[in-house]
C-alpha angles and dihedrals in degrees: 000000000000089000091053091051090047092052093046091049093049092048091050091047092048091049092048092047092048090053094050098037112056090188093064116121121188124232119266131194111246107243093027136275090291091068091050093048090050090066089066099034090059096055109122100237120178118252091255091051091049089054089057091050099047111122091347114137113224128194120216124196117197132190111219119195124217086258093057097254111142136194134176112256102177144349132204133196103058132064102188105119095212092051092047091050091052092048093047092047092051090045094063094070109049138157114269122269134216098243124235117260132210116193088349093303120116111248140184114260148157127253125199127203132178123200138166124216108235128231127231110262131205114223124198094261109024146008109264138177130204091236132027122195105237093196097072111150144067121309137183119238089247090065093066129084091194131008126177121185136186126233116297116282110196132356134188124201122194127167150101139276145182118238145178138190128240134194119024092337089060090062090064105033131051132206115301142147146234146158137275138205126195130181115188140174124207127218129205093275093056090252115135139203133188149108132303135193126189124182125182141168121212128186116246115248092188139339122282112245100248135145094254125093096199118115114273115224121265089232120039110212116210126192126200115191128169150083133326133206125178149140137230110244112182108303093343134084111211116194141177119212127201110193144175110229130208125178123191112221102165116025121198131202117261118262095027131121093234121109121226122233113237134171115217129195151128129272131190113196143186119215127183116199128194111191119199115199114237102169147340138202129189119216107205112205134173086259136008099018114198137214113213116203131193123201141182102228122208116191142177124191147170126204126191116218123218102178133177089240116059093217090066096050120112133075142295127218123197138187117191152171119214144167114245122197125186145160137215134190115252111233099184137350142176120197121222116257109270096023105150120245113245130228 
């Protein structure tokens, strides 16, 4: 409310001054209003946000210093908080203005602009748009002056680990290793949900006591498969896994009449991940540009085993190193002057 009164007061003062001072000249964006409007037309809104903006007139109020530096003070015509944040962020880095003058002396002033975000239109022969982003292509982070991204969208984790069993299960299996695969989706609160798979092989310390005299494998493979839920806390990703577990004890050759011996069960687990960034690229598209990030992922976890056979109950610890790959939507960007256009 204070901002609205401030804008109204400045506009009234500017109007009064212009009426009483015939030497007053208003501020003007260098390069024309088209260059100023382009700052806002090139914001990378999501498809849903663009639907809210189609054919909607917006008012922009800018403060212009006596040195010609401008910034966006307020905007009217839309109430969506994410859109307003994007507009205000873009409005803090604007092309220079020719400042207003009073009596030939540069003066502080306000500048108002109204624009309407266009819709895509279908011509008789082809699909056309009013504006095409000429910077389509992949860029390094160093090629941007400003870059604002949304929360992560989707991440994949693939890598290896060393593990060992505790409790009763540790009496039968020694330290081993395996690989893991996670696929997770983030929501707006930086919580994530997805699927996880962990597979390991551990050398047999001694045979399980089962009613089967066939040879038990030298390495007992164990598979964990289930769901994941977690949250990003600072630099860490803390997740809880809930998995089905199957462990092969006696493996048989394919195409035989023999039945394998397997232990089945359930395993809840806690995993702490620490991703270390190792590189990023930004794919600039006409719409919905994406930042792709690569990480070296360190993790430590512990899984409790509730198996159908008491001898296999216990726990499993793991320490691992993985590759993590993820993407995020780009909300707004500005390329550095001289950044090459990409094919």
